[in-house]
C-alpha positions in Angstrom: 0.0 0.0 0.0 1.4 3.4 -1.0 1.6 6.4 1.3 -1.2 8.9 0.4 0.9 11.8 1.6 3.6 11.0 -1.0 1.4 12.7 -3.6 0.7 15.8 -1.5 4.4 16.7 -1.0 5.1 17.4 -4.7 1.8 19.2 -5.0 2.6 21.3 -2.0 5.9 22.3 -3.6 4.2 23.1 -6.9 1.6 25.2 -5.1 4.2 27.0 -3.1 6.2 27.8 -6.3 3.1 29.1 -8.1 2.1 31.3 -5.1 5.7 32.6 -4.9 5.8 33.3 -8.7 2.5 35.1 -8.6 3.4 37.2 -5.6 6.8 38.1 -7.0 5.3 39.0 -10.4 2.6 41.2 -8.7 5.3 42.9 -6.6 7.3 43.8 -9.7 4.2 45.1 -11.5 3.3 47.2 -8.4 6.8 48.7 -8.1 7.0 49.4 -11.8 3.6 51.2 -11.6 4.9 53.2 -8.6 7.8 54.3 -10.8 5.5 55.4 -13.6 3.2 57.3 -11.1 6.1 59.0 -9.5 7.6 60.0 -12.8 4.2 61.6 -13.6 4.6 63.6 -10.4 8.0 64.9 -11.5 6.4 65.8 -14.9 3.6 67.7 -13.3 6.0 69.8 -11.2 8.2 70.5 -14.2 5.2 71.7 -16.1 4.4 74.0 -13.2 8.0 75.4 -13.4 7.7 75.9 -17.1 4.5 77.9 -16.6 6.2 80.1 -14.0 9.3 80.9 -15.9 7.8 83.2 -18.6 6.1 85.3 -15.9 9.3 85.6 -14.0 11.2 86.6 -17.2 8.5 89.2 -18.1 8.8 90.9 -14.6 12.6 91.0 -14.9 12.4 92.2 -18.5 10.6 95.3 -17.3 13.5 96.3 -15.2 16.4 95.0 -17.2 15.6 95.7 -20.9 19.2 95.5 -22.1 19.7 91.9 -20.8 18.2 90.4 -24.0 20.8 87.6 -24.2 19.9 86.2 -20.8 16.2 86.2 -21.6 16.8 84.4 -24.8 18.9 81.7 -23.2 16.3 81.2 -20.5 13.6 80.9 -23.2 15.6 78.5 -25.3 16.5 76.3 -22.3 12.8 76.3 -21.2 11.8 75.2 -24.8 14.3 72.4 -24.8 13.2 71.2 -21.4 9.5 71.3 -22.3 10.2 69.3 -25.5 12.4 66.7 -23.8 10.6 63.4 -23.6 13.4 60.9 -23.6 14.9 58.9 -20.8 15.2 60.4 -17.3 18.9 60.9 -18.0 18.3 63.0 -21.1 15.5 65.0 -19.4 17.8 65.6 -16.4 20.4 67.0 -18.8 17.8 69.5 -20.2 16.6 70.3 -16.7 20.2 71.0 -15.6 20.6 73.4 -18.5 17.4 75.2 -17.6 18.5 75.5 -13.9 21.8 77.0 -15.1 20.0 79.7 -17.2 17.7 80.5 -14.3 20.8 81.1 -12.2 22.1 83.6 -14.8 18.7 85.3 -14.7 18.9 85.6 -11.0 22.4 87.0 -11.4 20.8 89.8 -13.5 18.3 90.4 -10.7 21.2 91.1 -8.3 22.1 94.2 -10.3 18.7 95.7 -9.9 17.7 96.6 -6.3 14.3 97.9 -7.3 13.5 94.6 -9.0 14.5 92.7 -5.9 12.0 94.7 -3.9 9.2 94.3 -6.5 6.1 92.6 -5.1 5.5 90.7 -8.3 9.0 89.5 -8.5 9.0 88.4 -4.9 5.8 86.5 -5.4 7.1 84.7 -8.5 10.4 84.0 -6.8 8.5 82.4 -3.9 6.4 80.3 -6.3 9.5 79.2 -8.1 11.2 78.2 -4.9 8.2 76.3 -3.7 8.0 74.5 -7.1 11.7 73.6 -6.9 11.1 72.1 -3.5 8.2 70.1 -4.9 10.4 68.9 -7.8 13.0 67.8 -5.4 10.4 65.9 -3.3 9.0 64.3 -6.5 12.5 63.4 -7.7 13.3 61.7 -4.3 10.0 59.8 -4.5 10.7 58.7 -8.0 14.3 57.7 -7.3 13.1 55.6 -4.2 10.7 53.7 -6.4 13.3 53.2 -9.1 15.7 51.9 -6.4 13.1 49.4 -5.1 12.3 48.2 -8.7 16.0 47.9 -9.6 16.7 45.9 -6.4 13.9 43.5 -7.2 15.1 43.1 -10.8 18.7 42.4 -9.7 18.4 40.2 -6.6 17.9 36.5 -6.5 15.4 34.9 -6.8 13.1 37.7 -8.0 15.5 38.4 -10.8 14.4 35.1 -12.3 10.8 36.3 -12.6 12.0 39.7 -13.8 14.0 38.1 -16.6 11.2 35.8 -17.7 8.7 38.6 -17.8 11.1 41.2 -19.2 11.2 43.6 -16.3 14.0 46.1 -16.8 15.9 48.4 -14.5 14.9 52.0 -14.6 17.1 55.1 -14.8 17.4 57.4 -11.8 16.6 61.1 -12.4 19.8 62.7 -11.3 21.4 66.1 -11.3 24.9 66.5 -12.7 26.6 68.8 -10.2 26.2 69.3 -6.5 25.6 73.1 -6.8 22.5 72.4 -8.8 21.0 70.2 -6.1 19.5 73.3 -4.5 16.7 75.5 -5.7 17.6 78.7 -7.4 18.0 81.4 -4.9 18.1 85.2 -4.9 19.5 87.1 -2.0 17.6 90.3 -1.2 
């Protein structure tokens, strides 16, 4: 007479494997969707920044009419950043260029004390600073989700499921230089 439990042991292993496979797959999908959602958060904040920049430029233009080259470079960098739809690395490159041109705009502001005291300028500056803070928070949230996904894609045994179902590592949204890791600032 054969042991009736002998059949249950292999079935238990198969069932355990299927449960693990489904749970791992679902975890990878969940983390990938968190990455997509958090990237959307960055995109929303960048659009907000793009909307603020023309207003800021117009206020500064009223005071510094002969600084045309600075205004043109800010406008060109903004246009490149808006149209950038590639990988996070290529978008970060365009964002870095935009932040650099904003710094040159704020350098112009330093030469105009009346502008620095303007209520419109101060309000726009505050909005831009708040937006930069929100972009940094969204970037941290996105990068944390990317880190979690990349860990799952790389570590054993979840990397087996990731490879079978073609889950790929995501790119971090990084800034090139440490001086750009802070929001643009104007000293009054």
